[in-house]
N, C-alpha and C positions, 0 to 999 in steps of 0.2 A: 622574643617579645618581652619588652620592658626588663631586659637585662638578664632574664631567666633562661636557663638551658632546658627547653622543653622538647622532650623526645615522645613520639607516638609510634606505638607498636601493636601489631595484631595480637589479640589475647587468644588463649586456647584453654583447654580444661585446666591446665596447671595455673592459670591466672584467675581462677574463680575466687581464691581467697582475696586477691587485691580487689576485684570488683565488689565483694561483699563488704570489705572493710570501707571502701569509699562510700557506698550505699548506706551503711550503718551510721556514718558520720554526717552524710549530707541530707539524707531524707527527713530526720526529725528537725533540721533546721528549715529545709526548703518548704515543708508542709505544716509547720507548727501552727500556723494561723489559719490553715486552709482545712485540714483534715483532723479527725478524732485521733488520738493515740491508738486506739482500737483499730480504725481503717488502716493506719501507718502499719502497725504490727502484721495485719492481715495481708497487705499488699506486699510487705517485705517478705513474709514467708511465700506467698503465691509466685513472686517474680525472682526472688534472690536466694531461695534455698539452693543447696548444691545440686539437687535433682533438678530443680527449674532450670538453673543456668546451663546444667548439661544438656538438658532437652533443647534449650534455645541455640546452643551452639552447635550441636551434633545433629539434631533433627529438623530443626525449624530454619537452619540456614541463616542465622542471625550472625552478623560479623561483629565482634567486639573489638574494640581499639582502646588501649590504655594510654593516657597521658601521664608522663613522669616528669618531675622537675627534680634534678640532681638525683636522680635514681630511685625517688620515691613516687609511688602511685598516688596521684592527686585528682584523677578524673577518668571518665570513660564514656564512650558512646557505643551505641549498638545500632547497626543498620542492616537493611534487608533489601536487596536490589531486585528490580523488576516485580515489584509485588504484584501479585494478581495479574501478570503479563500486562501491566500498565506502562512500562517503560518509565516507572518512578521509583526512586529510592525512598524507603520509609526510615525515619530516625525513630527508633522504639525507645531508647533512652538517651540522655545525656546529662550527666551529673559531675559535680566538681566538689571537692572539699570546700567548706565556706570561705576559709581564709584564702583560697585561690581564685574565688570569683572576682570578676572585673579586673583581672590582670592579664588578659589575653589567651588563657588556657582554653576556655570554651570556644573563642573564636578560631583557635588553631585546631581543636577538634571539628568544629564545623566545616572548616576549609578543607581538611583531611576527606571528610565524608564526601564534600563536593567533588574532590579529586577522584575518590572511589567510585561515585556514581558515573562520572564522566567516562572513567575506565571501562565501566560496565555498559556503557552506551545509553544510560537513562537521561531523561530530558527534564526531571524535575525532582524535588525533594519535598517530602511532606512529613508532618508529624502531628500528634496530639498534644494539646498543653492544657491543664487545667485552667478553667476560666478565671479563677482567682489568683493564679500566679503571676502576679504583676511583674515581678523581676524578670521571669523567663518570657513573658509576653514582649516587655520593652527590648530584651535581646533580640528576639525573632524579628520584630518589626525593624529594629536597628539594622539588621543585615539583609532586609529586603522581603521577608515572608509576609504574606498576606492570608487573612482569615478567608477560607473557601466554605466553610459550614461549620455548624455546631452539632455535637453529638453527645448523647447521654448513654453510657454503657454500663450495663448491669455486670458487676464482676463477682457477685455472689455475696453469701453471708449478709445480705441486706444493705450492701455498699454499691455505689455507682461512681463512675467517673464523668464528671460533668466538664466536656471539653470543648475547646476550639480546635479546628483542623486548620493548620497553617501550611500554606504551599509556596514555593518558589520555583520559577523556571531558571534552569541553570544553563540553557543555551543561549542566553543573550550576554 
């Protein structure tokens, strides 16, 4: 992709520090104009502490994949197959270092998720995206996702996630 050597590999407990580093660098930029610093800090602890990531990988069956360029972690994706016996894969997380956005890395991670979903017999992929995350919304629309619903999720501590749910049929 664009002359870069992108590799994608399955993450494990030993990869948690790579995931955390990318999240620490990506989140403040991705959400600077959308969420308060307090909500970003709260969500980072809730979703990216070592304990939270270990639980996601070990107990919740979230599959993390790390994108590397020239051996350095630059992004990750987290997916869950056949969520709620729906024959759909959910993308829980997909983030890139800001300097690697719009260079094909996100598209490579997305295509990897599609291949994994197909291998697991799923027929669609869906995800939540903040209603005000214009850059992410533009990417999802570009690759063919459609809004199927809106939802507000109470995540505690007085914070909510105000999201669109996007979905794409991968059987076509």
